C-alpha positions in Angstrom: -20.4 71.2 88.9 -19.9 71.9 85.2 -22.1 73.1 82.4 -21.1 70.3 80.0 -22.1 67.7 82.7 -25.3 69.5 83.4 -26.2 69.7 79.7 -25.4 66.0 79.3 -28.0 64.9 81.9 -30.5 67.5 80.7 -30.4 66.1 77.2 -31.1 62.6 78.7 -34.1 64.0 80.5 -35.3 65.8 77.3 -35.0 62.6 75.3 -36.7 60.4 77.9 -39.3 62.9 79.1 -39.9 66.1 77.1 -42.6 67.2 79.6 -40.1 67.0 82.5 -37.6 69.0 80.5 -40.2 71.6 79.7 -41.0 71.9 83.4 -37.3 72.3 84.3 -36.9 75.0 81.6 -39.3 77.2 83.6 -36.8 77.5 86.5 -33.7 79.6 86.0 -30.7 77.3 86.1 -28.8 79.5 88.5 -31.4 78.9 91.1 -30.9 75.1 91.2 -27.8 74.1 89.4 -24.2 74.6 90.7 -22.9 74.9 87.2 -24.7 78.2 86.6 -24.7 79.7 90.1 -21.4 81.6 89.6 -20.2 80.2 92.9 -22.8 81.9 95.0 -24.0 78.7 96.7 -20.6 77.5 97.8 -21.3 73.9 96.8 -24.8 73.7 98.4 -27.6 72.4 96.2 -30.4 72.4 98.8 -32.2 75.0 100.8 -32.4 73.0 104.0 -31.7 75.8 106.4 -35.4 76.0 107.3 -35.4 72.3 108.1 -32.3 72.7 110.3 -34.1 75.4 112.3 -37.3 73.3 112.3 -35.4 70.5 114.2 -34.2 73.0 116.8 -37.7 74.2 117.5 -39.6 70.9 117.0 -40.9 70.7 120.6 -42.1 74.3 120.8 -44.7 74.2 118.0 -47.7 73.8 120.2 -46.8 76.4 122.8 -48.4 79.8 123.1 -46.9 82.4 120.7 -45.1 84.3 123.5 -43.5 81.0 124.6 -42.5 80.2 121.0 -40.8 83.6 120.7 -38.9 83.1 124.0 -37.9 79.5 123.1 -36.7 80.6 119.7 -34.6 83.4 121.2 -33.0 81.2 124.0 -32.3 78.2 121.9 -30.8 80.2 119.1 -28.6 81.9 121.7 -27.6 78.5 123.1 -26.4 77.3 119.6 -24.8 80.7 118.9 -22.7 80.7 122.1 -21.8 77.0 121.7 -20.6 77.4 118.2 -18.7 80.6 119.2 -16.8 78.6 121.9 -16.0 75.8 119.5 -14.5 78.2 116.9 -12.5 80.0 119.6 -11.2 76.6 121.0 -10.2 75.5 117.5 -8.3 78.8 116.8 -6.6 78.6 120.2 -5.5 75.1 119.4 -3.7 76.4 116.3 -6.2 75.5 113.6 -6.4 78.0 110.7 -9.4 76.8 108.7 -12.8 75.3 109.4 -13.1 71.6 109.8 -14.8 71.2 106.5 -12.1 73.2 104.6 -9.3 71.3 106.4 -10.7 67.9 105.5 -11.3 69.0 101.9 -7.8 70.3 101.5 -6.2 67.2 103.1 -8.1 64.9 100.7 -7.3 67.1 97.7 -3.6 67.3 98.7 -3.4 63.5 98.9 -5.1 63.1 95.5 -2.8 65.7 93.9 0.2 63.4 94.4 -1.2 61.0 91.8 -1.6 63.7 89.1 0.6 64.5 86.2 1.0 68.2 85.3 1.8 69.6 81.9 2.8 73.3 81.9 1.4 75.6 79.1 2.9 79.1 79.7 6.1 80.7 80.9 4.2 82.5 83.7 3.2 79.1 85.2 -0.4 80.0 85.5 -1.9 77.6 83.0 -1.7 73.8 83.1 -3.2 70.5 82.0 -3.5 68.1 84.9 -3.9 64.5 84.1 -5.2 62.0 86.7 -3.4 58.7 86.9 -5.6 55.6 86.5 -6.7 54.3 89.8 -7.9 50.6 89.7 -10.2 51.2 92.6 -12.0 54.1 90.8 -15.0 53.2 88.6 -14.8 56.4 86.6 -12.0 56.9 84.1 -9.0 59.2 84.8 -9.6 62.7 83.5 -7.7 65.6 82.0 -8.4 69.0 83.4 -7.3 72.5 82.4 -6.2 74.7 85.3 -5.9 78.5 84.9 -4.6 79.9 88.2 -4.8 83.5 86.9 -8.6 83.0 86.3 -9.2 80.8 89.4 -10.5 78.1 87.0 -10.4 74.3 86.9 -12.4 72.2 84.4 -13.7 70.0 87.3 -15.7 73.0 88.6 -14.9 72.5 92.3 -12.4 75.4 92.4 -14.9 77.9 91.3 -17.9 76.5 93.2 -16.5 75.7 96.6 -13.8 78.4 96.6 -11.2 75.9 97.7 -8.3 74.6 95.6 -9.2 71.1 94.2 -6.6 68.4 93.8 -5.8 69.6 90.2 -5.1 73.1 91.4 -2.9 71.8 94.2 -1.0 69.6 91.8 -0.5 72.6 89.5 0.7 74.8 92.4 3.2 72.1 93.5 4.5 71.9 90.0 5.0 75.7 89.7 6.2 76.0 93.3 3.2 78.2 94.3 1.7 78.2 97.7 -1.8 76.9 97.1 -3.1 78.5 100.3 -3.3 81.8 98.4 -6.3 80.3 96.5 -8.2 79.4 99.7 -11.2 81.8 100.3 -10.6 83.8 103.5 -14.2 83.0 104.5 -12.9 79.5 105.6 -10.4 81.1 108.0 -11.3 80.7 111.7 -10.3 84.3 112.4 -12.9 85.4 109.9 -15.6 82.9 111.1 -15.1 84.2 114.6 -16.4 87.6 113.6 -19.8 86.0 113.2 -19.9 85.6 116.9 -18.6 89.0 117.9 -22.1 90.3 118.7 -23.7 88.3 121.4 -27.4 87.9 122.2 -28.6 90.3 125.0 -29.9 88.7 128.1 -33.6 89.1 128.9 -34.3 90.8 132.2 -37.2 89.8 134.4 -40.6 91.0 133.2 -40.9 93.4 136.2 -38.1 95.5 134.7 -39.7 95.7 131.2 -40.8 99.3 130.3 -44.5 99.9 129.8 -45.7 99.0 126.3 -48.2 101.0 124.4 -49.5 99.3 121.2 -51.5 96.4 119.8 
């Protein structure tokens, strides 16, 4: 998530295997490392969308090309309408954010209660947030700078996932700010529902197809 952490592991690679480090150097870091992607990947480090589609169409690979096209169209439509109904049902039940965002925020809110906040400016936008020592955690407690005016936290999650981390939520509680103002609108169900506004068109029987002139 952070450049210092990325450089720490990179230096280990360079010391242990200079050839591997030279190979890594040929790939721009923004293409594979969250620390340098400027938040464009929303916390994703893989490109498995192709694999996800592959699993949907696994049984159609050996069909004739026209059947593959039809299966691709109908199965994508099935997933599209199913997801649209799920999002609509969640919104109707009073949910505001996606399931992922809701779970992330609940976990971050719970963790924020164990943090200690030190205020650094009169406008209450800059803080140092100290994690309390948890005997069940292997890693040591950390200290993180939070700059609400810059939407920045030293842990990196705030910038990369576009959701307030536990340190940001702790700072907001300390300053009596509503942390929901720092949640990206793209996680709101009313925004997600717009993806499903345009439905797939049904395919009429072949007898109704217009004549085709072409290869």
